[in-house]
N, C-alpha and C positions, 0 to 999 in steps of 0.2 A: 185322600188329599192331606198334605202336611199342613200343620197349623203353626202360625207364627204369632206370638204375643208381643205387642208393643207396650212396654211398661214405662210410664212417664209420670212426673209429679204434677202436671197441670193439663187440664182439658184444653185450655187455650193453646198451649204449646203443642199439644197433640194435633190440634186442628190446623194451626198455622204452619208448623214445621214438618209434620210426619204424615199428613193425609195423602199427599201425592205419592210418597213412598208406599203407603199401604195400597193405594189404588194400582200402582204398578205391580206390586207383589200379587195382588188379586188377578191381574191380567195374565200372570205367569202360573196360574193355577194353584196358588197358595191360599189357604184360608187365613184371614187376619183378624185378630181380636185385640181389643184395647183394655189394659188394666190401668185405670187412672181415676182421679177424683171426678165426680159428676157435678158440674156447676149448673146444670139445668139450661145452659145456653149452647156452648160449643160442643158439649157432650151430645146434645140432641142432634146437632148437625152431623156428627160422626155416626150416630146410631142409624141414620138413614141408609148407611152403606155397610156398616160393620157391627158385629157384636161388641158391646161395651159393658165392662164390669166395673162398677164403682168400688173404689178403695180409698179410704182416708189416709192422708199423709201430712205430717208437720214438715212442710218443705223447707222452711227457712231457718229453723233452729233445732237444737238437740233437745229431746224430751225422752227420758228413759222409758216412761210408761207408754207414751204414744208410739215410740219407735218399736217397742216390743209388740204392741198391738198391730202395728203395720206389718211387721215380720210375720206374725201369726196369720194375719188376714191374707197376706200374699201366699203363704204356704197352703192355706185352705183353698184359695183360688186355683193354684197350680195343681193341687191334688184332685180337684173336681173338674178342671178344664184340661183336657189332654193337649199338651203343647210340645212341639218338636224343637222349636227354636224361640228364645226370648231375646228381643232387642230392648236394651235398657238405656235410659238416659238420666243423667244427674247422679249425684253421689249415693243417695240412699237406695234407689232402685239398682244401681250398679252393684253395690255391696251385698244387699240382702237377697237379691235374686240369685246371685252366685252361690250363696249359702244353700239356698233351697235346691238349686240345680245339682249340688253334690249329693243330695239325698234322693231326689226324684229322677235324676239321670236324664235331663234334657240339655240341649245345647244353649249356650249364651253368647251373645255378641254385645259387649259393653261399649258405650260411647262416652269418651271423656270430652264433653262439649265445652270445657273450660274449667279451671280450678276454682274460680269464684272467690267469694268473701272469705271462706274458711282459710284459703291459702294466701289471700292478700293481707288480711289482719291476723297474723300468726298468733296462736295461743295454744293452750293445752289441747283444745279441740283439734287443732291442726295435726298434732302428734297422734292423737287417737285415730283420726280419719286416715292418716298415712298407714298406721298399723293395720287397720281394718281392711284397707285396700290391699295391702301386701298379702294378707291372709286370704281374702276372698278371690283375688285374681288368680290364685292357683287353680281355681275351678272354672275359669273363663275359657271359652272356646276361641274367642278372638276379641281383640280390643282395637277400636277405632280411636285415633286422636285427630283433632282438628288443626293442630299446628305442631311444628317440629320442637318448639320449646317445651311444651307439656310432655311430649314423648321423651325428650332427653332428661327432663326432671324426674320422671318415673324410672328411667334407666339409672340415673345417678343415685337415686334413693333405693335402688334395687327392689322396687315395688313389683315390677313385672315378673311373671313366671307363668308357666302353663302353655296356653295357646298362642296363636300368632298375633301379630300386631301390624297395623298399617296406618298411614296418615291420609285422610280424605279431606276435600275442600268443604268442610262444614256440612250443611244440609242441602247445599246447592241453591241455585237461583233459576227460577223459570224466566228465561230471558224473553220469551214471547209475551208473558204477562207484564214483566217489568221492563218497559221500553218507553221512551219519551213520545208523547203525543204532539209535542211542539205547540202546546196550547198557549204558552207564554214564552216568547223569545227573550233572551237576555238583553238587558239595557242597563244604563248607568243612572237612570232616574231613581229607581228603587231597587235595592239589593236585599234579598231575603235569605236568611239562614234558618235552618231548622235542626233542633236536637231530636234524634230519633232513637228511642230506647226507653227501658224502664227508668223511672226517675230515682235512681239509686246514687248514693254518694260515690260509690266505686265506678260508676259510669261517667263521672266527671260533670254531673249536672250542676253542682254548685259553681264550679269553674266557668261553665257555660253562662250561667246567670250573671255572674260578676263581670265577665267579659261583655255580655250584652248590655249591662247597665253602663259600663264605661263607654262603649262605642256609641250607644244611643245618645249619651250626653255630648259626645264629640261630633257626631254626624246627624244630619236631619233626614237622610234618605235610607236609613237601615231599619229592617224589621226582623224580629226574632220570634220563632215559635218553638214550642215543645210538644212532641207527640209521643205519648207513652203512658204507662200505668203508674198511678200513685197508689202504693200498697201500704196501708197503715199496719199490716201484720208483719211487714219486713222491717227490721230494725235499721236497715241501711237506707230506707226510703226517706226522702225529704217529706215534710208535712205540707198539707195544703196551706196552712197558716204561713209557713216559711216561704212558700212559693208566692203567696199573695203580696209579700213585701217587694217583689221585683216586677210583677205584672203590671202593665199599663197599655196604652194604645200601640206602643211599639214592641212590647214583649208580651206574648199571649200564650196561654196554655190551651191546647186543642183537645185534650183528653185522649181517648183511645179510638182506634178505627180498625175495622175489618178490611178496609180497602186502602192500605198504605200507599199504593201506587197512585191513586187518584188524589191523595192529599199532597204528597211531596212533588208531584209533577208540576213543573214551573218554578220550583225553588232554585235559587242560585247555588246553594251549597248545603250539604248535610254534614252535621258536626257530631262527633262522638269522642270526647276527650277522656276515654276510659283508662282505668289503671291496669286492667288485664282482661283479656277476652279469650274465648276458644277460637272462634272465627266470626267476627261481627256481621251477622246477616244484614243488619240495617245498612251498613256501608256497602255491602255487595249489591243490595237492591238499588241503592242510590246510583252506584257506578253503572249498573245495568241500564239505568234510565238516563245515562249520559249526564249525570249531575256530579260536579266536582265534590270532593270530600275533604274534611279536615279531621285528623285523628292524631293520637299520640304514637310514640315509638315503643308502645307497650307490647307485651306478648299477645299474639293474635292479631292485634291492630296492624302491626307492621307487615303482616303477610298480605294485606289487601291494598296497600298504598305504595306508590313510588313517588317520593317527594318531588314536587314541581312537575310531575307528569300527569297524574290523575287527581292530584290534590296537594295539600300541604301538611307537613308533620309538625307537631308541637311537642313540648316536653310534658311529662306526667305531673299533675298537681301544680301546674305553673300557669297562672292566669295571664301574666305578661307575655309568655310564649304563645298562648292561645290567641291573645289579642293581635300579636304580630302576624300570626298565620292568617287570621281573618282579614287584617289590613292588606296582606299580600294578595288575597283574592279580590278585595275591593279595588285595588290598584291595577288589576289585570285589564287588558283591553277586552272588549266583547268577543273578538275573534279568538283570543287566547283562552277565554273561559269556555267557549264552545269546543275548542280543540282539546282542552283538558277533560271535558266530559266525554268526548269521543274516545279518548285514550282509556278512560275507565271502562267503558262498555267493551272495548276490544280485549282488555284484560280479563273481564268476567267471561266473555265468550270463549276465551282460550283456556282458562283454568278452573272456572267455578260454575260452569253450566250444570243444571240439575241432573241431567242425564248421566254425567260423569259419576256422580255420587250414587245414583240408583244402580248403575251397572256394577259398581264395586260391591254394593250390598248383595246383589244377585249372584255375583261370582263367589263370594264367601259363603252365602247360604247354600248354594248348590253344592259346593265342596263339602260343607259340613254334613249335609244330608246324604251325601254319597260316601261319607266317612273317609274322605281323602285327607291326607296330611296337608296342613296349611303352614306356610312360613318356613 
């Protein structure tokens, strides 16, 4: 039996985004193991079905000592656990696992799930990461991108080399799980917006809060919620103290949830005014549930929205533009809001269904293990 390792920097992300893929790989007679930090919660859920190997990683910042420790720990794991193919996610696993694969001679499939803070806030670290990607991807067997812009960026920078490449629709959406229960039909008495994502500045959370403050002062029937992680270890995260300056009876923070679909069901609009994404799963899940969305014309975001069809587009880092988009939704008739939601679900069913992504993984893995040429 061939073994596939899923290498990722968060047990929550492993559980939320990669568990279904692992289950499908298992059904196709592959053994699947996880290399990720053990948080004692989501890791335990994965351990019920798969072998799970704890490995520490400094996910959100560069640390020479901790990065070397992570690289050595990865090497020891791969040395002791015989792996045929490694699926890697995020910058450090992508780069370091490729280095190790060049020595231990296993296959790698790297996932560029978005270029993130390192590429949004350009610095000397950006240059270093580009150089490390350029060197490490020479050893990659295949690279998945989640949007055309990131792929073209890597091409322009001449970072890509070695194995094949392809663009896949993110991690896909389980449209049977993410569907509307119609527990709350749209009305004009109360209109509810929800920000869905980690509470990072690059996700546009500050713009969302400022727009919410302005609109709740102007209208009596609007309610705003935020669902996502406050991460004090991440320098881009807003603080709980900052958030408390905005929250009141009309603007509430809901924390995190393992059942996103049950929380957002019945909201009138999901908002993500992000500066850049790979392919925003939160917006795809909302669309799958027939909820209109508002997002920016940023890389990744623009791949999941058709302006005035399944939602409204606003400008990046522009509170006034976000307010106009929200007022456009407020001024829609109930019938038009319902129609907009239906268009969103139709789009997801056509382009972003989970099975599309899983089939692409299976196709590439099967080719690699048969040593067929790819690309």
